[in-house]
N, C-alpha and C positions, 0 to 999 in steps of 0.2 A: 450661264452662269447659274450654277444653282446656290439660293442664298444656303450659305452654312450655317449650323445650328449651332448656338451657344448653349453652355451649361452651367448651371450657378456659379460654379467656381471661376467659369470663363468670365463672368458678369462680378464677380468680386475681385477678379485680378486684376481687370480694365478700371473699376471705380479706384482701387489702390495708385494705379498708377496716374490717374486723374489727380488725384487727394497730393499727391508724392510728386508730380510737376507743379503742380500750384503752390506748396511749399516752396518748392526750389523756384521759382519765378517769384517769389516774396523775398526769398533770401537773396537773390541777387539784387533784387530791386532796394533791399536794404543797404548791402556791400554798395554799390551805387549811390547811395545817398552821403556816403560818409563813413568814415573810418571810429571804433569806439572809442570812449573817451575826450576830455578835451582836447583839441589841436590832434587828434590820434593816437593820443598816451593812456596806456592804461595805469589805473594808479597801484601801486603794490599792495595798499590796504586792503585790496580787494584779491590779492593772490591767496588768502588764507594759508600763509606762512609760517612753518615753525620756527620755536625760539631761537633754534642757529640758524635755520633758514634766513630769518630776519636779519640777524648780525651782519650775515653774510653780505647780501644785497645792499646793506646801510655802508658797509665799508667804504673809504675814499679809496677812490679810483675806480671802484665798480663803473659808475657812471661814466669811464672817460673812452674812449678809442682806442687807448693801449691795454687796458686792463689791467688785473691785479693777478699776481702768482697764488697758486693755494699758500704758498711757504710765507708769501707777505700778509696774506688773509689772516693765516695761525698768527704771526706776530702782530698784528694791529690789533687782535683780538683778545692776546695775551693769554691765547693754549697752548698746548702743548700733544693737542691731538690731528696734525693736517690729516691723516687716512678719513676722520670724519669729515672735513671740512671740502675733503674732494668727493666722497659719495654725497654732500650736501650740495656740491656741484652740479654734478650730475643730475642728482634728482630737480636740480632746479633746471639744470638742460630741461630734461623729458617735460617740465611743466611748460618751456618757453618763456623762463622768466630771464635764464642765462645763456651764453654763449660762448665757446672756445673762441679766442681770436685767430682767425687765421693766420697762418703762418708764422704764429710766436714761437719759440724755444727758448727756454722752456714753457709749459703750457702756461697761457693767461686768458682769466676768463674777466669778460663785463657783460654788463645789464644789454638783456635783448632791446633792438629800435623799439618793441611797443612799449619798455618799461623806461627807457631810458627820459629821465625829467629834463623839462627842459622848465626853464623860470630865468626872471629877472635877476635872482638873489644871487648876490656875490659869489667868484668860486676862493676858498680858501686853500693855501699849500702847507698852511701849520694847523694846529689845534691854536684855539684862538684861547686857553687856557693856560695848558703846560708847555706850549711852540712845538710839541710830537711834528715831523713832517709826513705829510700823507704822499702816499703813493704819486699824488698828481692831483693839478687842480681840483677842488670838490664845491657844491653846495653845504658837504658837513662843516657843520665849526667847531666840534669837540671831537676828543675820542670817544671811539664807541664802549671801553670799558672802562667806566670811570675808578675804579681800583688802579689800573695801570694810571692814568692820569696823575693821581694824587702822588703814586711810586716814583713818575718822572718829575713832580714837583720837589721831590723830596733827594732824589736822585737820580741828577743830570745825566741823558744820554741812558736811562733805564729801556733796555730793547727797542733801542734805534736803530735800524738796519743800515748796514755797512753803506759808506757813500752819499748817506743823509745826516745833515745835520739840525739839532732841536733849535729853535729860534728861541736862544738865551734873553733878550729882549721881552717877549711875551711872558716867558717865565717869572722873570724878573718883575714887571708889573703884577701878575698876579699876586706875589710873593709879597710885594710892597701893600698892593691892597687887604693881605690877609696873611701876615706873617706866622701866625700860628701853621700852616700849609707849609711851611719851610722844612729844610733839611733837620734830620735828626740829629740831636746833640750825641757827639760820641761818648 
């Protein structure tokens, strides 16, 4: 066998593949050493979300297995632009932050596994201020939109989805502590 002569481009290509393989080996070792973030979770604060995207991921029920429909998100955020909510959900999906709940009809969305919050904080079924019924148990304590929360204190049932009930005991406790938040006098 005759030795094969190498050109300068062959040497450059060989160096490139050695560097690439070294980087790939380092990546594999890093991946085997552990997953990103505390207990394998990624913080939403580092996802560089826009203001609407942040409101969506903070919507009660997004951190649950059942997820939330775009219409429920629109209602909970006291908005009337469901198409924008759907567009933002798709953008969040492309970034790996949210995902469709498999087999759900109508479509429902929840946080992707790396972003699901795990904590020892208690789960809440209602807003602790106005009694609004969240879509499911959540670590969120209060309504995402303060103006809607204020309005629910003045007008019981405001934008509460059918099939859910506002906790009037929570509402009454808030009003007892601050009567000025109470119903608008006719």
